[in-house]
N, C-alpha and C positions, 0 to 999 in steps of 0.2 A: 674337531677331532682329528681330521686329516693333517692339519698343520702341527698338532701336538705330537704326532708320530712321524713327523718329517716327510709327509707325503703331499701330493698336489691338492691344495684346497680348491683350485679351479676345476680339476677333473671331478673331485668329489661333489662340488656344487652342480656340475653338469649332470652327473648321474642321479643326483637327488632330484633335479628338475624333471628328468626323464621318468623316474619312478613315480614322482608325485603326479605328473600329467597323466600317466597311464592308470594309476589306481585311485588317487584321491579325487581326480577330476569327476569321476562317476558318482561320487557322494554328494556333489553339489547340484543344485537346481539349474535349469537351463539359463535362467537370468544370472545366477551367481557365476556360472561358467563364463558367460560373456563379460561380466564385470571383472573377473579375475584375469581373463585374457587381456583386457584393456589395461588393467593395472600393471601387470608385469611388462607389457610392451612399453608403457610409459616409463616405468622404472628403468628398463633396459636402455631406453633412449636417453634418459637423464644421466645415468651413470656413464654411458659411452661419451656423451657430450662433455661431462666433467673431466674424463680422462684425456680427451683430445684438447680440452682447454688447458689442462696441465701440460700437455705436450707442447702446445703453442707457446705457453709462457716460459717453458724451459728451453726452447729451441735456440735462443740467442743469449743465454746467460754467459757473461764474459769469463766467469771462472771455469767454464767448460772448455774454453778454447784449447787449453793445453792437453786435453784428453782426446782431441780429434786425431784419428788415424786414417787418412785417406786410403791407404793400401788395405787396411783391415776392412773398411767399409766396402770397398770394391769387391774384394774376394768373398766377403760374407754375403753380399747381395748376389754375386754370381753363383755361389754354392747353394743359396736358397732356391734360385731358379732351376739349377741343375737337379737338386734334390727333389723339387716338386715334380719335375719331368720324370724322374726315376720312379716316383710313386704313382703318378697319374696314368701314364701310358701302360706300364706292365700290369697294374691292377685292373685297368679297364679291359685289357686284352684277356686277362685271366677270367674276369667276370663274363665277358662276352662268350668265351669258349665253353662255359658251363650253362649259359642261359639259352633259352629257346627264343626264336624271333617274337613269339607272342608275349614274352616277358618284357620286351623292350630292350634292345641292345643300345649300348653307349656309342653313339656315332662319333666318327673322327672329329667333326666340328665341335661337338660338345666336349670331347677330350681336350681339344686345343683351348676352349674357353675355360675349362676347369684349371688348366695350367696357367693361363694368363690372369685369371681373376684371383690369384693367390696373394691378396693384400696382407701385409703385416701391419696390424693396427693396435687397438687399445690394449688387448690382452698381452701382446708381446712387450709393449712399453711398461705396463703395470708389473709384469714379471721381472723386467730388467731393473726396476727400482728397488726390488728386494733381493737382487743378486748378491750372494755372499761376498764380503769385502775382505776376506782373509789375507789376500795378497795385494790389497790396495788397487785392484783393477775394476772396481764397480763402475766408476765414472766412464772408463773406456768402453765397457760393454753397454752402458746406458746411452752414451753418445752414438755408438755404432748402431744400436737398435733404433734410436731416434732418427738417425739419417736414413736407414732402410725404410722405416715407416713413412717418413715424409716423401721419399723418392717414389715408393710404390703407390702411395695414395694419390700424389699429384700426377704421376705419369700414367700408371695403369688405371687408376680410378677415373681420370678424365677421359681415357681412351676406351672405357668399357663399352659405351653405347656404339661408337663407331666400329669397334671390333665385332660386336654382336650383329650389326647390320652387314658387315663384310662377310661374316660366316653364315649369314642368312638364318639367324636364330631369332625366334619371335620375342618381342619385348612387350611390356605392359600387360602381361598375363596375370589374371587374378589366381593366386594359389589355391583359393577355396573352390575354384571351378576346375582345377586340374584333376584329372582322373588318373591315378597311378595304375600301372599294370597289375594284374592279379598276382598274389603271392605264389611262390613256388610250393611244391608239395611239402618240402621240409619246413618252410616258414608256416604253412597252414597247420602242420602238425603241432608246432610250438604254440601257435595262436589258440588252437583247440585245447591243448593241455592247460594253457594259462586261463582260458575262459571257464573251464570245467572244474579246475582244482585250486587255483590261486585267487582269481577275482571274487568268487563267492565268499571267501574268507576275509577279504580286505575291502569290499565294497558293499553298499546297502542292497545292491541288486546285481546278481551275477549275470554273466553273458554266456549262454549255452553254445556248444559247438555248432548246433544247427544254425543259430543266428549268425555265427561267424561265417559259415559257408554261404548263407543267404546274402549276407552283406557284400561278400566278395564275388558272388555269383560263380562259385566253384562247383563243378559237377561232382557227384559222388563217384 
């Protein structure tokens, strides 16, 4: 539907996954939830592998040589890094300014890692393959994207663990054992509204506001 109205199918799929996880997940048994989680993780791994395989097979196609633009590749990569810094640091500062210490502030070392870990990968390359070719520049954008993906994956990807150690950020942490900070009062209000008015209509068992407060251990 999103592609039919010339909107982003990737963003539509992302929000479909978010909505499905939040509402449809509760209609499954615990066993089915585990199986669905494993199935989608495996599907994501296979599709990502297929895209990177396509990337590797396309990297040295001789008919692409004429489309290499070293200057464009350099400036595109530089602007990607600058643009990511412009997003990460001001947004982190803004979030820290409205958060309380108990909510968990974004430390400078984590901000540096968020900037450094901005790899351009499968999604960027897949989007470049369907770039409009109205002016005959699709291959130029495809090659530029391919070069940025390969450079960031091989340089930043290989340096991720050393940079994590240099910044003294823990590695090998199980995400299921990670305890996020309690939600803010605004987030709690939205969670309670959702659990009282939306989830009971979309799931086989609603979640009351009291259960939400108990789950996050938020005082009245």
